[in-house]
C-alpha positions in Angstrom: 21.0 16.3 -6.3 18.9 18.8 -8.2 15.2 18.0 -8.6 15.6 16.3 -12.0 18.7 15.3 -13.9 19.5 13.4 -17.1 21.8 10.5 -16.1 21.6 7.6 -18.6 24.4 5.8 -16.8 22.0 5.3 -13.8 19.3 3.6 -16.0 19.4 -0.2 -15.6 18.8 -2.6 -18.4 15.9 -4.2 -16.7 13.9 -1.0 -16.6 14.5 -0.4 -20.3 13.5 -4.0 -21.0 10.2 -3.6 -19.0 9.5 -0.3 -20.7 9.9 -1.8 -24.2 7.8 -4.9 -23.2 4.9 -2.7 -22.0 5.3 -0.6 -25.2 5.0 -3.5 -27.7 2.3 -2.5 -30.2 0.6 -5.9 -30.2 -0.1 -5.6 -26.5 -2.1 -2.4 -27.0 -1.1 -0.9 -23.7 0.1 2.4 -25.1 0.6 4.2 -28.4 2.8 7.1 -29.4 4.5 8.5 -26.3 1.8 7.3 -23.9 2.7 5.7 -20.6 5.8 5.7 -18.3 7.8 3.5 -16.1 10.1 4.0 -13.1 12.6 2.3 -10.9 13.7 3.3 -7.4 17.4 3.6 -7.0 17.8 4.5 -3.4 16.2 6.5 -0.6 15.8 9.6 -2.7 16.4 8.9 -6.4 13.9 7.4 -8.9 14.5 6.9 -12.6 11.4 7.8 -14.6 10.7 7.9 -18.3 11.0 11.4 -19.9 7.9 13.1 -21.3 7.3 12.6 -25.0 9.6 9.5 -25.4 8.2 6.3 -26.8 8.1 3.2 -24.6 8.3 0.9 -27.6 11.8 2.2 -28.6 13.0 3.4 -25.2 16.8 3.5 -24.4 18.6 4.6 -21.3 18.7 8.1 -22.9 14.9 8.4 -22.6 14.8 8.6 -18.8 15.5 11.2 -16.2 16.3 10.9 -12.5 14.0 12.7 -10.0 14.4 13.5 -6.4 11.7 12.3 -4.0 12.7 14.9 -1.4 12.2 17.7 -3.9 8.9 16.5 -5.3 7.2 14.9 -2.3 6.1 18.3 -0.7 3.9 19.0 -3.8 1.7 16.0 -2.8 0.3 17.9 0.2 0.7 21.5 -0.8 -2.8 22.9 -1.6 -1.1 25.9 -3.2 1.2 23.9 -5.5 0.8 24.6 -9.2 1.3 22.7 -12.4 4.0 25.2 -13.3 5.9 24.3 -10.2 5.8 20.6 -11.0 6.8 21.3 -14.6 9.8 23.3 -13.5 10.9 20.6 -11.0 10.7 17.9 -13.6 12.8 19.8 -16.1 16.3 18.3 -16.7 17.2 21.0 -19.2 18.4 20.6 -22.7 20.8 17.7 -23.2 22.6 16.1 -26.1 21.3 12.5 -26.4 23.0 9.4 -27.7 21.9 10.4 -31.2 23.9 13.6 -31.0 20.7 15.7 -31.1 20.2 18.4 -28.3 16.6 18.2 -27.0 14.8 19.1 -23.8 14.4 16.4 -21.2 11.6 16.6 -18.7 10.1 13.9 -16.4 6.7 12.5 -17.4 3.7 14.6 -16.5 2.6 11.6 -14.4 5.9 11.4 -12.4 4.0 12.7 -9.3 1.9 9.6 -9.3 5.2 7.6 -9.0 6.2 9.9 -6.2 2.9 9.3 -4.5 3.5 5.5 -4.6 6.9 5.9 -2.9 5.6 8.3 -0.4 3.1 5.8 1.1 4.9 2.4 0.4 5.3 0.6 3.8 8.5 -0.9 2.4 10.4 0.8 -0.5 11.2 -2.6 -1.9 7.5 -3.3 -2.6 7.5 -0.4 -5.1 10.9 -0.8 -6.7 9.3 -0.8 -10.2 6.2 1.1 -11.4 4.5 0.8 -14.8 1.8 3.2 -16.0 0.0 2.4 -19.2 -3.3 3.1 -21.0 -4.6 -0.3 -22.1 -7.6 0.1 -24.5 -9.6 -2.6 -22.9 -9.1 -1.2 -19.4 -9.6 2.4 -20.4 -12.8 1.6 -22.2 -14.2 0.2 -19.0 -12.8 3.0 -16.8 -14.4 5.5 -19.2 -17.8 3.9 -18.8 -20.6 4.6 -16.3 -19.7 1.3 -14.6 -16.1 2.2 -14.0 -16.0 2.2 -10.2 -18.7 -0.4 -9.7 -16.9 -2.8 -12.0 -13.9 -3.0 -9.7 -15.6 -3.0 -6.3 -15.2 -6.8 -6.2 -12.8 -9.3 -7.9 -14.2 -11.1 -10.9 -12.3 -14.4 -10.9 -9.7 -16.4 -9.0 -6.5 -15.7 -10.9 -7.2 -12.0 -10.9 -7.3 -12.3 -7.1 -4.0 -14.1 -7.1 -2.0 -11.8 -9.3 -3.6 -8.4 -8.6 -5.3 -8.6 -5.2 -7.6 -5.7 -4.4 -6.9 -2.8 -6.7 -7.4 0.9 -5.8 -9.8 3.0 -7.9 -9.0 6.7 -8.3 -11.6 8.9 -10.0 -10.5 11.1 -12.9 -8.2 14.0 -12.2 -6.2 16.0 -14.7 -2.8 14.5 -15.3 -0.1 16.3 -13.3 -0.4 18.0 -10.0 -4.1 17.2 -9.5 -3.8 13.5 -10.3 -0.6 13.2 -8.2 -2.3 14.7 -5.1 -5.5 12.7 -5.4 -3.6 9.5 -5.9 -1.5 10.2 -2.9 -4.5 10.9 -0.7 -6.4 7.8 -1.7 -3.3 5.6 -1.5 -2.5 6.9 1.9 -6.0 6.1 3.1 -5.8 2.6 1.7 -2.4 1.9 3.3 -3.7 3.3 6.6 -6.8 1.1 6.5 -5.1 -2.2 5.4 -1.4 -1.8 6.0 -0.8 -3.0 2.4 0.2 -1.2 -0.8 -2.1 -2.1 -3.7 -0.4 -3.7 -6.6 -2.8 -2.0 -9.1 -4.2 1.5 -9.3 -7.1 2.1 -11.7 -7.2 5.7 -12.9 -10.7 6.7 -14.0 -10.9 7.7 -17.7 -7.1 7.3 -17.9 -5.3 4.0 -17.3 -3.5 1.8 -14.8 -0.5 1.9 -12.5 1.2 -1.5 -11.7 3.4 -1.6 -8.7 5.8 -4.4 -7.7 9.3 -5.3 -6.5 10.3 -6.8 -9.9 9.8 -5.8 -13.6 8.4 -9.2 -14.3 5.7 -8.6 -11.7 4.8 -5.2 -13.1 4.5 -6.8 -16.6 2.3 -9.6 -15.3 0.0 -7.3 -13.3 -0.4 -5.1 -16.3 -1.4 -8.2 -18.5 -3.8 -9.5 -15.9 -5.5 -6.0 -15.6 -6.2 -6.3 -19.3 -7.7 -9.8 -18.9 -9.7 -8.6 -16.0 -11.3 -5.8 -18.0 -12.1 -8.2 -20.9 -13.7 -10.6 -18.4 -15.9 -7.9 -17.0 -17.0 -6.6 -20.4 -17.8 -10.1 -21.5 -19.9 -10.7 -18.4 -21.7 -7.4 -18.8 -22.5 -8.3 -22.4 -24.5 -11.3 -21.3 -26.1 -9.7 -18.3 -23.9 -8.7 -15.4 -20.8 -9.6 -13.4 -21.3 -12.2 -10.7 -18.3 -11.2 -8.6 -16.4 -13.1 -5.9 -17.7 -12.3 -2.5 -15.4 -10.6 0.0 -15.7 -13.6 2.3 -14.7 -16.0 -0.4 -11.7 -13.8 -1.3 -10.6 -13.6 2.3 -10.8 -17.3 2.7 -8.9 -17.8 -0.6 -6.1 -15.5 0.4 -5.8 -17.3 3.8 -4.8 -20.5 2.1 -1.1 -21.3 2.4 -0.8 -22.5 -1.2 -2.4 -19.3 -2.6 -0.3 -17.0 -0.4 2.8 -18.7 -1.7 1.6 -18.5 -5.3 0.8 -14.8 -4.9 4.3 -14.2 -3.5 6.0 -16.1 -6.3 4.0 -14.3 -9.0 4.4 -10.8 -7.5 8.0 -10.9 -6.3 6.6 -10.6 -2.8 4.3 -7.6 -3.4 0.8 -9.1 -3.0 
């Protein structure tokens, strides 16, 4: 296949449903055309939301299909440019379901989705990816406490649903963010053998990764609650986080391992 194509017939209903759920205004995860979602189809193809399309009203027409083989080399090419990425994400001008001819291009953050797939130990673990900009989380990620706030888990259910997130410092959306996310993700997977279910992008937003759309939705919701818990704790003094030893002991329990698997679709 070419690097990017407009193929609404390949977009599954569960991806559209996830996208609309994350885009509901009352959830305050995205506004306007913010955010994006994706679903892996096979060894090479990933469906990702097109740039400038609203998650709230998304239809199959609002997605494009990208090629991992074509885009993955950009992750490690120090000479790669934003223009190269833009051109590879371009699906051309297409006539949508509404009869209007418009340009379709993969989201500017599509390379972050490619980075996830490039390092996933098992493709099934990252079948669905949801990237949003929750106000509560972005507020904390835009603060001086951004990285410190997430060095440790704040409460038990956060540990169950999210596990240990990965923090990525701010980088400009596009080629810079994709490359940095890839490097830090690869380091995490090499160190732990596990793909994190949540990536925290400094001054930007979150990326939820899971085998099912339900798990992506749940991880996104729990990330918002985790941010609110931290802000509430800071407002009365400071966060008293769970210790690493306590979390390790917690994760080792059979009942907790089972619960994490059920909630995550097997990702955590």
